[in-house]
N, C-alpha and C positions, 0 to 999 in steps of 0.2 A: 504493502499497500503507501505512497504520495501523498503528502500534506502541502500545502505550504500557506503559510500566514501568514502575516506583513503586521509590522512594528513603525509606528505614527511617531514619531520625537522634534520636540520644539526645541533646538539650542539656541546655546549664548557666544558660543563657541569659544574660544581662550582655555580648556582642555575643561570644555561641560561635563558633570561627566553622573550618566542615569543611570539604576539602578535597573535593568528590565528583565529581572528574573521572572517578576510577575507575569509580565504580560507573554513568557517566555512559557509560565508554567500552563496560562489557561489558551495559548497554543496549543500543545498537549493536549491536555483535560478534549476542549471541544475537538480533539483529532480521532480520538480512538485508538488511538495507538499503545501498547503494551510495551512493546519491546521494538527496538531502533536503535536506529543514530537522530537526534534535530542538528541542525543545521545551522548557526547564525549566521549573514553576512552582508555586511553595508557595502552597497555601492557609491560607494564615497573614498577618492585620496584623499580626503586631510580626516578621515574620519576613525576606531576602530572599536574594536571584541577582545577580551578578555575577561579573568574572574578577578576576585579579590574579593574579604573581605570589604565589605560596603557598609567601613564605619570613619566618621573623620582623620583619625588619626590618621587609617593607613592610605587615603584619599589623598590626605594632603607629602606623607613619606612620595606614595605616583604621581603627585605635579611634580616635587622638587630631582624627584629621581631626571623625571623628560624635560626640567631643566638647565641641566648637569650636560645631559646627552647632549639636546638640541636647541642649546637658545631662544630666545626670542628674540629681536634687536641684531644677532651678528647677522653678512652678509654669506646670504644664499647663493647661488649660479641663477636657483631659480626665480627668484626675488627680481632679480636682473633681466628677465628675458620677458618677465611678464609685469612684473612690478606689483602685483598684490600684495606683496606681502607672508605670504602664508606658507615660505619657504618650510618652514624649522615645520610645519602644519606636515604638509610628506613626510617627512624625515618621520617623525615622532606614529605616523599612520603606520609607517610602513616596517617602523618597527615591530609594533605592536603586528601588529597584521590585523586584515580585512575579516578574519572568518572567526569562529569555536565551530569546534565537537560537542557533544555532550550525549554521551548514551542514554538510549531513554530505557529502564528500568522497572517493571509491578506497573505501571503505565505515568514514574514517575521520570524525573530528569533528575541522571544520578549523580546530582551534585556536592561535593561537602554539606556539613552541619554550618560554618561560617564560611560558606565559596559560593556568590554571586554574579552573575550575572553586570558586568559592567562595561558600556559603550561609552565611550569618546569624542568629544568633536573638536578638533585640535585646527580648526578655518579659528580665521583674525574673526567672520561678524553671526551676528545669529544665522541658524540656517534651520528648515523642515526637510531633515533629512528618514527617510526608511530603510528600517533591517529587516531581509527577507527572513523568514524562517522553514524551514523546510526540513519535513519529517519522512524519515523514511522506515518500515520496518510492518509490523507485525499487531491483527489490530488484538485486540484481547477475546 
């Protein structure tokens, strides 16, 4: 069985972070998939998906680490070519990646107790983003 859902996210940019776990769990529940995989994908080159404990300290630590790896305000060749100021956002998104795959076991996402699905928008302005959630598996 194949089931596709979508999550829409309004963001502020600048490493705006959103917990998509409840929306992904809802898509799994409505699909009827009992065992399989959930793939989440953001069709954007300045946003990313990962997992983390969704609490302020961990989120701030991640922001700080990404600021150190690909700081805003540094000269990026992308910015020189396009003049949009989001070269650091492209690098951060590429480092984390646009997709995430999570097993589905007994009709539930197989996430750890303190593990949530994290969507991050690294662009330099507010955006309306879409995350595609595609499930492949067997029904109960």
